[in-house]
N, C-alpha and C positions, 0 to 999 in steps of 0.2 A: 677679432672676428671668430676665431676658432672656438674661443670660450663661449661666445654668444650662441654658436651653433650647438654646442653641448648643452647649454641651458635650455635652448628651444626643444631639443630632443627630450630632455627630462620633463618639460612641461607637457609634451605630447603623451607622456605616460599617465597623466592624470585620469583620462577616461578609462584606462584599464583598471583602475581601482574600483570602478563600478561594476566590473564583471562579477557574475555569480551574486549580484546584489540581492536576488530573490532568496538567497540562503540566510540573509539576515533575520528573516522571520523564524528561522529555526533556533536562533541563539537564545538560550535561556539566560536570565540575568546572572552576572558573575557571582558565584557563591562566595561567602565570607572566607571559606577555606582556601579557594583559589586566589582570591584577592590577597589574603595574608601570605600565601606562598610567593606570589609575585613580589610583594613588598620585601620579603626576606631575601629573595634573589637580588633585588636592586640594592638593598642595604649592604649585602656582601660585596657586590660590585663597587659600590660607593666607597666602602672601606679599603678595598684593594686599590682603587684609583688614588685616594688620599695618601695611602702608604707609599705608593710608587712615586707620587709627586714629591713628597717630603724626602724620600730616599734619593731621588734624582738631584734635588737641591743640595743635599749633604755631600753627594759625590763630587759636585762641582761648586765649591764655595764662591767662585767668582760670579756665579749667576744666582739671582738677577743682579745686575750691576748697581741699579738704583733701588733704594728702599728695601734692601735685603732683609733688614731686621723686621720690618713690617710684614714682608712676605713670609719669613720663617714663622712669625707669630700667627699669621693667618692660617698657614698650612697646619700648624699644630692644633689650633682651635678647630679647624675643619676636620681633622682626624678625630678629635674628641667628639665633635658633633656626630661623625659617622658611627663611633662606638656607642654613643647614647641612643641613636636611632635603632641600631642593630639590637642592643640590649632590650630596648623597649618592645621591639617586635618579637623577641624571643620570650619575653615574659607575658605578653598579651596573646590571647587566642585569636583575636580578630582586630582589624583596623577599619575605621569608618571612612566614608568617602571624603569627608572634610579633612581627615588626617592625611590622606593620600594627596589631596590637592595642596594642602598646606606644606607638606614636605617637598613637593615638586616646586612650589613657589620659592621656598627657602633655597633649594638647589640652584635655581636661576640666580638668586641674589648672591649666593656664595661664588658662583662662576664669575659674576660681575665684579665682586670685590677682589677676588684673587687676580683677575686680569688687570684690575685697576692699578694695583701696585706692582705689576710686572709688565710694563710697557703698553698697557691698554690693548687696543685692537691688534697690536703686533706681539702680544704676549705668547711665550712658549707654552703657556697653560691653556691655550685655546681648546684643548681636548675636554676641559670641563663643560664647555658648551655642547660638545658632541655627546657627552654622557647624558645631559639633560634631554637632548633630542632622542637618544636611545631609550631613556626611561619613559618619555612621553609616548613613543611608538609602542613600547612594550605594554604600557597601561591602556592606552586609548586608541591606538592605531593611527591611521592617516590624519584625521582631523586634529588629534592631540599633538602630533608631530609638527603640523603646519602652524598651529597657534603658538607652540613653544618656540619655533623658529622666528616667528614675528616678535615675540617677547625678547629673544636673544639679540635680534637685529636692533631692536630699540635700545637695549642696554649698550651695545657697541656704539650706537649713534650718540648716546649720552656721554660715553667715555671719550668720544672724539671732539667734544666741544667743551673745553674747560670754562669758558666764559659763563655758562649757565649755572655753575656750581659755586657754592661758598668757597672762600679763600682757603680754608683748612682742608678742603677736598680737592679743589682745583689745582693746588700746588703739586699734587701727585700725577696730574694728567699732562699729556703732551700739550705744548703751547701752539701746535700747528695742526690744523685739520687736514688729514690726508684723504681726499675724496676717493682716489683710486683704490687705496688700501681698504677703505670702508666698504666700497661697492664690491670689491673682490671677496672680502670676508663675508659680507651679507649674502652674496650669491652662493658662496660655499655652504653657508648654513641652510639656505633654501634648498639647494640641490641635495644636501645631506638629509634634510627633513623629508623631501620627496622620496628618496631612495629608502630610507629607514621606514617611513610610513607605508610605502608600497609593499615592502617585504613583510612588515608586521601584519598588514591587512591581508596579504595573501596567506600568511600562516594562520590567521584567525579564520579565514574562509575555508582553508583546508581542514581545520579542526571542526568547523561546522559541518562540512561534508562527512567527515569520519563519524561525528556524533550522530548525524541523521541516519547514516547507514547502520551504525551500531544499534540505534534505538529500534529501527525496523527489524533488524536481525533478532534482537531480544524478543520482540513481540511475536515474530513468526515462530520462534522456538516454543512459545507457550501454546501454540495451536497444534491440533492433531489431525485436522481434516484439510483437504485441499481447498474447499470452498471458503473456509474460515481464514486460511492463510492468504488467499487471493484478496479476500475482503480487507484484511489488515493492511496488506501491501498497497492496495488501491486507495484506501483511506489516507495513508501517510503520503503517498506520491501525489495525490490530488491536492492535499494540504500544502505540500512543499512547493508545488508549481502553481498554486493559485487557480486551479482548474475545477470545474464542476462536473466533468464527464471524462471517463477513461474506458478504454476497451482492451481487454486482455484475451488474446486468442491463443489457443494451444492445439497443436496437431499431433495426434498419436501416430508414430511412424508405422507401427505394426498393423493398425486397423485403418489408417488413413482417414480417421474421423477428426473433424475440427469442431472445437467447442469455443463458445464466446461467452465471456463474463463481461457484462456491461455495468460499470459502476457510475452511479449518478448521485448528486446531492443538490439540494435546493440553493445552497449558498454557503458562505464562510461560516463555520461553526456548526453546520448541520451534519447529521450522520449520513454515511454513504449507504445507498441501497444497491444491492448486487443482484442482477438478474442473469440467469444462465440459459443458454440455448445451444442447439447444435446447428452448425452452418452446413447446409447441403452443398453438393458439388456445383450447381449453377451459380451460387453466390460467393464462392471462395475467392474469385478474382477481384471481388470488391475490396477485400482486405489484403490480399497478397499481390498487389500490383508492384511493379518494379522489383521482381524477385532478387535481382543482383544486389539490391541496396541493403546494407546492414542497418543503416540509420537514415532517417528522413526528417527534413523540416519543410513543411509546405505552408505557404501563406496565399490566401486568395486576394488578388488585387482587382479592384473594381475600377473600370474606366469611366470617364466623364459622361459618356453616352449610355451608360448602363451596362455595357459589356464587362468582361473581366477575363482574367487569366490566372494561372497558378504559377507562383514563384517557388521553384523546387530546388532544394539542396539535398542531394543523394550521395551518401558516402558508402564505400565498400568496407569490407572487414579490416582493411589496412588503413582506413581513414582517408583514402583518396577520393576526390570528387568524381562521380560518374558523369560523363559528358553527354552520352546519348540516352536521354530520358524523355519519353513522350510528354509533350506539354499538357495533354489532357489525361494523364495517367490517374490522377486522383478524382476524376469526375464522378465515376460511379460511387466512390466512397463518399463524396460530398453529397450526392443525391440521397444516400441512405442515412448519413450523419452530417447534417449541415455544420460547417465550421468557418471560423475566421482564419484560424491557423491550427496546426497540430505538430506535435513531435512524435516520432515513431522509432522504436528500436526493436530489432529482431533478436531472438535468443534461441539457443539450442542447448540440450543437456543430455549426456549419456547416449546419444544416438537413438533414444526412444521417443523423444518428442521435441518439437520446436514450436516457434510461434512469434507473435508480435504484440507489442504493448503500445497503444496509442494514448496520448494525452491531448485532448481537444481543448482549444482556446485557453492555453496557459496565460498567466499574467504577462504583461509586456516586458517586465524585467527578467522573466524566465524564458521568454520566447526568442531564443537566439542560438547561435552556435555554442555559446558557453553553457546554456541550459541543456542543449542536446548532448554535449560532452559529459556533463554531470549525470544526465539520465542514463547514458551508456555505462558509466562507472557504477551507478547505483544498481542497474539491472544485472551487470556482470557479477556483483557481489550477492544479489538476492536469488539468482537463478539456481545455484546449488541448494539453497534452503528450500525453495519450492519443489525442486526435484526430490529431495529427501522425503518431504511430506507426501509427495506423489507415490514414491516407492513404498512408504509406510502404509499408505491407504490401500495400495494394491495387495500388499502382503496380508493386511487385515481382512480385506475382502476375500482373498483366496482361502485364508484359514477359516473364516466364517462360513464360506460356501462349502468347504470340505466338511466342516463340522455338521452343518445342517444336512448335507447329503448323507453323512454317516448316521445321524439320528433318524432320518427318514427311512434309510435302508434297514436299520434295526427295528423300527416300528413295523415295517412291512414284513420282515422276516420273523419277527418275534410276536408281539401282542396281536397284530392283525391276523396272522396265520392261526394263532391259538384260538382266537375268538371265532374265526370261521369254522375251525374244527369243532369247537364247542357248539356252535349253532347247528352244525350238521348232526351231531349226536342228539341235540335237543329235538331236531326234526324227527329223528328215528323214534325217540321216546314219545313224541306227540302222536305219531302214527300207531304206536302200540297202545296208546291210551285213548283211542278214538271212541271206544265203547263208554268210557267214563267222561261225560261231557264237561263236568266241572274241572276234572284234572286236565283234560285236553285244552280247555280254555286258559287255564293257568299256565300250562306249558307254552301255549301260543303267545301269551303276553311276554313270557321270558324270552321266547325266540325273537319276537319283535324288538324287544329291548336290546338283545344281542346284535341284531341286524343294524339297529340305529347306532350302537357303539362302534361297530365296524365301519360304518359310513363316516362317523365323526372322526375316527382315527385316520381314515383315508384322507379326509378333507384337511385334517391337521398336518398330515404328511405332505400334502400338496402345498399347503401354505408355508411350511418351513423349508421346503426345497427351494434352492436359489433359482430365480427366474432370469434367464438370459434371453430376453425378448427385445428385438429391435423393430423398426418400422416395417421391414420386409417380412418378418415372421408373425406380426401381430394378428392379422386376420386368420391365418392358419391356426394360431394358438387359441384364439377365441372360439373358433369353430370346433376344435378338438375338445375344448373345455365344456361346451354345450353338449356335444355328443357323449362325452364321458358321464356327464350329469344324468343324461337320459338313460344310459345303460345301467348305472349304479342305483338309480332311484325309481326307475319305472315311470317317471313323470315325462310326458311328451314335451320335448324341447326342440326349438328350431332357431337357427342363427341365420339372419337375413342381412348380409352386408349390401350396402347400396353404393359402394365405392371399391375401386381396385387398387389405388395407390394411396399410401399413407406417408405423411411427412411429419414425424414426431421424433423427439429425442428419446433415447433408450429409457431414461428415468420415467418419462411420461407414459411410454408403452407399458412399463412394468406396473405403474399405478392403475392404468386402465384395466389390465388383466386382473389385478388384485381386487378392483372394484367389482368386476363381474363375478369373480370367485366368491366374494363376500355376499353379493346379492343372491347367487344361486344357493349358497348355504342357508341364507335366511328363508328362501322359498321352501326348501326341504324341511327345515325345522319348524317353521311357524305358520306357513300359509295354507297347508293342506290343498295345494293347487293340483290340478290335473294337467294343465297346459302352461307352457312358458314360451314366450317369443322374445328373442333378442334382436334388436336392429342396431346397425352402426352406419352412420351417414355423415356427410359433410355438406355444409351450406353456408355461403357468405363468410368464408374464412373461419368457420367454427366447426368443430366436430360434435356429433350428437350420438350418445349411447342411450338406448331405451330398453328397459326390461319390463315386460308385461306378463302378469300371471292372472289366473282366474280363481285365486284362493279366497280366504276369508277377509283379507284386507287389514288395514290398521284400525285402531279404535277411534279414528276420527274420519270425517267425511268431507270431501272437497279437495281443492287444489292449493298446495302450499309450497312457497319457495323456501330457500334455505334460511333466510332471516326469520320468516314466520315459524318455521320448524324449531329454530333455536328459542324463539320467544315462548312457545308452548312446551318446550322440552320434549319434542317428539321426533321420531325418525331414527334410522340406524346411525349410531355414533361413528362407527368405523368408516362407513361409506362417506359420511359428511366430512370427516377429517381428510380422507384421501382426495375427495373432490376439491377441497380447499387447497391442498398441496399442489395441484396442477392449475390453479387459478380458474376453476370452473364454477358452475352454478348447478345446484340440485333442486329439482322440482318433483314433488310426490303428489300424485292424484290417487286418492283412495276412496273406495266405496265399500263399506262393510258388507261382507257376504258376496261381493261381486268381483273383488280383485284389486290389484295395485299396479300402478304404472310409475316407474322411476325414469325420469328424464335427466340426463347429465350432459350439460353443454360445456365445452372448454375451447379456448382459442387454438387455432392451428399453429400460430407462432407462440410456442410455449416458453415460459420463463420459470426459473426455479432457483 
């Protein structure tokens, strides 16, 4: 009975072999080099086994008691067979699948013949069957070990029944069928197959995990920007877990700003699309619910009456389950991102930022505690790589900002001041030459040219200076931009904001500021306008920026959207590109000789 209990406990191990089964999709086909290396290892082990068996027989000439000559001869031939296989593998660069299956079948036959002449199922060389089980597990994992065990049990059964064999073979078999011994040995083989197959399968899955993490690490090392790094990681993670949507949130400790990267794909084999936005204070609780949880697995259960509840597994940093978790904690998250289930792991690095990574609706084989555990291990390895790219980006940004500031300062202190001084001297010359109208007119043209160059340099200086504009500073910056334009050009300009609060990510704020900068430059250079009006408003979840002037207009008449402008190859290229970058739409209404209106609309919920 105790043996049956052991057997039953081993059978219960079978479902565990299915854990991490989702990682099977990561496995690349076994390369010829790896297969050849496996066969060489097994060939060496086979030779060692044969040598030890022959040496053991030579040490004790009294064993085996019966058919000793046949046993010696078989062991010698087996040793020669081992040498031939090993030599063949050393000479060949690769082995075929048929060769591996054939060698394995021959190994089973050899085990049967050696035990046949050494007391059958009671043979002391039962270890040869253990070797074939080990070889099967090493080659093919759990299924191969079970099939080999079945074949070995069949061989033992045939050895236990002399009556079914011809006389010249049956004479070497025992004349009595020992059912108990046969059942015992068969059970041993089955248990050994389960154990070896389970261990081999676990080792293969561990290799798959390591391979997956290593592949993602290699890809992240090829990227130099944070957005591209997150794109690569999201693509790989969604593919591993069989999901079509992932959310990567990062909170900067110094600024307390939270950014969201939403990765989506249409299905298996499609590219991931990454959208970026900033999460404002009121919405942060949507993503950072159950703050004490380091990892979460949530599944929505639907009742038969249409109701439902959330089944929540929350673990702390030590891997212990959190008991006091509100049952409706993920409700706001579900309202924003409907899901069937999700996995979530928190991360932190360097004390400078932290965040969470959500995988929505992973495949069924990945949606469990095992998948959550692998997700934790994966993110633990990837976080330092993301952090290094983040630091590299910050260093590059700071260096670039310092360099642009230096160039702008040198332009202001050098060429601009020199041109202003030259313009003043030209003004003095023009006044002295007022009696000579021709000369005065020529000097006036030179003075106008110098003034325009000074303005161009100032505008260039403003463009290359780094912009640090957020949602709170945007309206003030736009107003200052319009006022400075009026002071420097003499063109009447007004800024009319129709809103007081702006909710835009910093990148979008910078793009809006650059759009207005470029539009005002175009007004000064090309329109000959006397008046400019800039409006900024919000309506129906969209922002609207308008720039009106009363200048000469474009060389076309009418109202054109961005697609029509692209078709006729008209409109300001720089502004069109910047509008596209914030997901907006540009409309130009032009009346030659009467002026131009630029209308830029873009969503309040910006992605990039």
